[in-house]
C-alpha positions in Angstrom: 0.0 0.0 0.0 1.4 3.4 -1.0 1.7 5.9 1.9 -0.7 8.8 1.6 0.5 11.2 4.3 4.1 12.2 3.6 5.0 15.3 5.6 3.9 17.2 8.7 5.1 20.8 9.1 4.8 22.9 12.3 3.0 26.2 11.5 3.8 28.8 14.2 2.0 32.1 14.6 4.6 34.7 15.7 4.5 38.1 17.3 7.6 39.5 15.6 8.7 38.0 12.3 12.1 39.7 12.4 12.9 38.3 15.8 11.7 34.8 14.9 13.6 34.8 11.6 16.8 35.8 13.5 16.2 33.0 16.1 15.5 30.3 13.5 17.9 31.4 10.7 20.8 33.0 12.5 20.5 31.0 15.8 19.4 27.6 14.7 20.7 27.5 11.1 17.4 27.3 9.1 17.2 28.8 5.7 14.1 30.6 4.2 13.1 28.8 1.1 9.7 30.5 0.4 8.1 33.7 1.6 5.0 35.8 1.2 5.5 39.6 1.3 2.2 41.3 0.4 3.2 44.6 1.9 7.0 44.6 1.4 7.9 42.6 4.4 7.8 38.9 5.3 4.4 37.9 6.7 4.6 34.2 6.1 7.6 32.0 5.3 8.8 28.4 4.9 12.1 27.5 6.6 14.2 24.4 6.1 17.2 22.7 7.7 18.2 19.2 6.7 14.9 17.2 6.4 12.9 19.5 8.7 10.6 22.3 7.7 8.8 25.0 9.7 6.3 27.6 8.6 6.1 31.0 10.4 3.4 33.6 10.0 2.9 37.0 11.7 -0.8 37.7 11.7 -1.9 41.2 10.9 -3.8 41.4 14.2 -2.5 39.6 17.3 -4.6 38.7 20.3 -3.3 38.9 23.9 -3.0 35.1 24.4 0.5 33.6 24.6 1.2 31.9 21.3 3.5 28.9 22.1 2.2 27.8 25.5 1.9 24.0 25.6 3.4 23.3 22.1 6.5 21.2 21.9 8.1 20.0 18.6 10.6 17.1 19.0 13.3 16.7 16.3 15.0 13.3 16.0 18.7 14.0 15.2 21.9 12.2 14.6 23.8 14.2 17.2 21.8 16.5 19.5 24.9 17.4 21.5 26.6 18.8 18.3 23.5 21.0 17.8 23.7 22.1 21.5 27.3 23.4 21.0 26.3 25.0 17.7 23.4 26.8 19.2 25.5 28.0 22.2 28.2 29.2 19.8 25.5 31.3 18.1 24.4 32.8 21.5 21.1 31.0 21.7 19.9 30.2 25.2 19.7 26.4 25.5 18.9 24.4 28.6 21.5 21.9 29.8 21.0 18.6 27.9 19.9 15.5 29.8 19.1 11.9 29.0 15.4 11.0 28.7 13.9 7.9 27.1 17.3 6.7 25.9 18.1 10.0 24.1 20.0 13.2 24.7 17.5 16.0 24.9 18.5 19.5 24.0 15.6 21.8 24.8 15.0 25.5 24.1 12.2 28.0 23.5 11.7 30.3 20.5 10.8 34.0 21.0 7.0 33.1 21.1 7.3 30.3 23.7 7.2 27.3 21.4 9.4 24.5 22.9 11.8 22.8 20.6 13.6 19.6 21.5 16.5 18.1 19.5 17.0 14.4 20.5 19.5 11.7 19.6 19.9 8.1 20.8 22.4 7.3 23.6 23.3 4.5 25.9 24.1 7.0 28.7 22.0 6.3 31.8 18.6 8.0 32.2 18.4 11.4 33.8 22.2 12.0 33.4 22.9 15.7 32.8 25.4 16.8 30.3 27.7 18.5 33.0 27.7 15.3 35.1 28.4 13.2 32.0 31.4 15.4 31.0 32.9 15.0 34.5 33.5 11.3 33.9 
């Protein structure tokens, strides 16, 4: 049987497109591959890095509710710790990695409160923090 559903892409509403593009492109290394600029500035865009895509849109009118509360996107990676160091080198605030469910978990939040996790398999014991693991 041929698979029908082939891709899921997170679609985030953002308060400040410029801040979000800086976070995702400069901080996390995504590239903008498509955009909608009806009034001369980006109001919607498609970002890609490796096999992952994200859509961002800044609505013309924002309500007062927090945008990202309760939303987490988990990215399965080859080496989450390499991404941790890359993000730190770019000045992105990243929580200390830990091992959960047999994976290193690198967790951070975007400017609108969406939680992003980058995870990779490991045989390091559960709940080990990166700093404790580095001491060994």
